[in-house]
N, C-alpha and C positions, 0 to 999 in steps of 0.2 A: 427462595436457594433457588434458582436458573433451572427451569425444563431442562431436560437433554438434547430439545430441540435447537430451544433456543441457548447455552452454551456450545454447541456444535454451530451454529453461525454465529457466535463471539468467538469464535477460537478460530474458524474459517476467515474473516474478517481481520481478524488481527495476525495473520498470516501472509491474505495478498498483503497487506497493509506493509507489515517488515518488507518483501517483496519489492513491491513499488516502492519505499527508501531504499532500496539496495541498489536495485535500477538508478533509479535520478542520482545518486553517489557515485557509482560509475558511470554515470554516461558525464557528470560533472569534472570526475577525475580525467577519465579522456578528452575534455575540454580543456583544461586546463595546460594538460602537455602537448595538444597538437598546438596549442597558443604559445609554450614555453619553445616549443621547435621552431616555431613558423618565426620567434623573435631570434632568436640566436640565427636563421638563414639568414634574416634578411640585415639589411645596411638602413636601408629606407626607414628615416622615421614613420611614414604614414602608414608606410604598412603596418608596421611596427604595433601605430593606433588601429589600424583597422584587426589585427590579429587580437587585442585586449577586445574589441567591440564584439567580434563574431562569440569569442571566449564566454563572455557575458551576456551573451542573447542566448548563447546553447546550454547555459547553468541557467537560464530566467525558465526556459523551455522545458525543463526536466523537473524541476520545482513545479513547475506549470502542471505538466503530467502528472507528478505523486499527488498532486492532488487533486485534479480532476479523478485519480483515477481510486483515493483514499473514500472522498463523494459516490462516487459510480457502487462501492463495496458498501457504504456507510446502506445504497438507497436499495440495492441488493439485499442485504439482509431485514431493510424493514418491508420491502413487498414479501419477503417469503415468507412473513411470520415470526414473531419472537415463543411462537409455541405459549403464552401467558394463556392462562383459561383451558391447556389442552391434554386433559389427564390419560399418558397413550396404556396406562396399567390398570387394570378392571378390579386387580385381587388376585389372590390364588397363590398356591405354595410363594415361600419366601417374601412374601410381598406386604410388606408394614402400614399398606391402605385396608389391602384383604380383610373380613372375619377370622378366627383362628378355627385352624379345620380337627 
């Protein structure tokens, strides 16, 4: 079983990863909407192609930012320690590690 500190770090990392994924999804959706808008406004095939390329570039950037954020979160968790070997409770009332009183 994970210690309280480790479980908290894991939960924090997961929450940050979900937020990064949501942000990336939002950025991808914005890129798609802007690309569709530009294609509808333009009659020039070259401009339509440029709009598609910008969309793909923005989607790639959003995905790269998400991956970088996830790596950073994992590194932060690793550097803060996982709490393994750390026992914050030394026993006492209500503790299963202490002696019975």
